[in-house]
N, C-alpha and C positions, 0 to 999 in steps of 0.2 A: 323373684326367684333370683337370690344370691350365686354366683360368678361364689367358684371354689378355688383356695387363695392358688392355686395351679395352672387354674388360666387367668385369672389379670394377671398370673407376672407371665404367661406370656400373649400378656395382647398389648401392658408393656413396648415386653421384646420386639414381636408389632410391626408398632405405632415405633420406638420408636429405629427401626433398620427404615420403614418408611423415610421419615423424614431427618434418617441422613441421605439417601437414595436423590430424597427430590434437590435439597443441596447440594446435592453436590449436581447433579443433570440441570440445576438451576447456577453454577458460579465457574460450571466450562459452555454452560451456552453462553452467556457472558464474554468470556473469555472472546470461546473465536473469530463471538458478534467483534471486539476489540483487539484482530491479530491479522495485521495487514503486509502481506508480505510480499519480498522486495524484486521486481523485473525488470529487463538492462529496452530497453529499441528494440535490441533487435531477437527477443525469446517475443517479447508482446505484435511483434510481423510474419514470426511465423508458427503462429495463436499458439503459444503457452500461458498465454497472460489468464488468469482467474474465470471467468466467467463467474457477468452477477454480482460480482465478490469487489471491495476495493480492494491495491493492492499501489504498489506505494513506483515508482517508476524513477527512477535516475542515471541521468546522465548529465550531458553541457547545452549548455541552452545555447543555442544554430547563433552562430554571425546571423544581424535582420532580419529574421523569427518572427521580431518582437512589433505586435499590431495591436494597438489599445482604440474598442472600441466603448470608450465611458468607463466606467470599471470591472469592466470582461477583456479579458487578458489573450492572446492569441500567441504563442510559441513552439517552436520546435524543439521537444529534445530529441538527440541525440545520441548514439552512445561508435559513430562516430563511421559505424556501419549505415546507417536502420535510423529513421528518420519515425520520431510520435508524434503527430501536433495535436494542442496541450489547449484547453481553452481552459481558466482560470479566472470568475468571478468575482475584486475584494481586493483587497490594497495586497501590493505584493512586498516583502523583506526592502528592508533601504537596502541590502548586501545583493538582488536578487537584479543582475544584468549579464550581454550576450559577452558570451564568452567565456563565465564562468562556471560550475558543480552547482546543481542544482535536484532537487530530487520535491519530484508533485504523489501528494495522492489521490486518491480518487480510484474510478472506472471508466470502464471504457461507450460507448456508446456506439448506437446503434452504427453509424457513418466508418466506424474505426478510428471515430479524435476520442480522444482521451478528458474529461472535461475534470480536472481535477475540487477537492474542496482544502488540499491545506496543498501550501506555496512553502516550503527552505530552500532555504541561501544556503553557501555554505559561508563558515564564519571569520578565515582569511586567509590572505593570502596561500596560503602550505594547508591549509585544508580542505581534503574530502569525504564525503561520507567513503567508511570502509565498502559497503559494498559495492557502490560507484566508484569507485576507483580501481576495484579489482578486477570490473563486467565491466571498465573500461579497456582493459588492455585483453581481457579474456578477446572482446570481440574485435577489440584490435588486429590480435598472433588471430584472429578463423576466418577473420576477412581479406587479408594482405595472402591469404592461401591461397593462388590458382585453382 
């Protein structure tokens, strides 16, 4: 049994559409898994952090909060209103210091601690990630209201 030319064209068009849809689904899935939303410590404390998904938290490393336990480092990220404990296993950037800006990427654990898979530190005295700077300004405005 041979297909008529009209049916062959129809089968080719349907096959092409299926391939395009499959490629689009795979691309969107890959992009979605690489997106990390930026969340402030105040938003995390208010329960606005993505659940079961990686995100970034940024702010200042709280003074006297850095504790080292082998390769695991525990510290606190603050937006001067709320504090979030962070645990990171690995080597921190050279510019990571208490009282300086930092952004950590990871997930919240069941205890409310942020488990970071990556920590970024600012690269000079005048730089802070724009999202972190804006979040600190907003938190300070909202925190200073009665």
